[in-house]
Phi, psi and omega in degrees: 000129177281165181240134176245126170274117180244122182242150172225180182244154171289168173302154184207162182048233180258022175263104188282346171229154177233114183299334178293325178296315180296318180296314182296318179296324181287324183274343181305127178086356179266173176244131177230121183060234181266011190237136166271131188268130168247113184261136179223142179258132182262145171284146175274078189212113181303324187280342185239340189294318180298314179297323179296316179300315181294325177294318177299318180296315180295319183289318187267338183047058184286162175269348177199156180227125172234125174253140181248147175216154177275128171241079181297126185113332174281149182245006177231158166284130188228095169301138183271138181276326192214146172240137182252155184275061183216135168253125181195168174117202184293165177295144177272183185289349177259006179087008181270135179226087180289153177231114175056033179271139173289147173285315178226118181302324183266003186278163175293158178301328181199159174228141175274147178305145175255016174265158178281069192294325178292319178297322177299311181298315180299319181290319177301314180296319179298332178268009175085019180247127180299133182204156176198158172282135175259137180261009173210126173265013183073207177222018181269204188295328181297311176299320181302313181290318178301315180298315181300317179297317181289323177297315178300314182297318180301321184276329191238324184220075188298343179264006182279115175292121180213148180174196192221143176231126173268140177238154177290174176292155172276164176303323180303317178291320181297324177297322180288321191257350178086247194274066168231143177294153183210159176238158171291153176302322182297319179288323176299314179297316179298321179297317179295318178299318178299318178299317180296322182294343178281346180291143178290000000 
């Protein structure tokens, strides 16, 4: 049985719940497709999240890595195509707000996802769930974690499938925030499981 490291984030900014956290906690210890899931929750902290992901990879020695993030406002599940070597955006949970900072001084300008993102999108649509490839993970914590994972894989484990998937808000968040699109927790969970099932 292969092992998948699945990560999500804690609540952040004015989002008092994070559906990725709930999904990761629910899938932790279960089997999906060919993979046993090891779930870990990431801090919304520019200074620690990348190191935490690399520590999880070293400790668990997974056969694949998928990180999840909330994209409130999106109405589809969107596997990300690319991560850029930039930290920027809103303040993190520790009060840090980088501007145009590199994630890795020695890193490439960008890395492409090593997940089967087209297969994921096709499978989601075939199962009746709206999905598309996203060409920007932004420059906030989601991009930061995606970049760190891909940079690590390029340098140490070039055959390690790793990448990032953004999911829409849950109904719970939409009730709090008003006019944002949302999915049921059950559909979000099903979507993540479908993505995992596309892995070889």
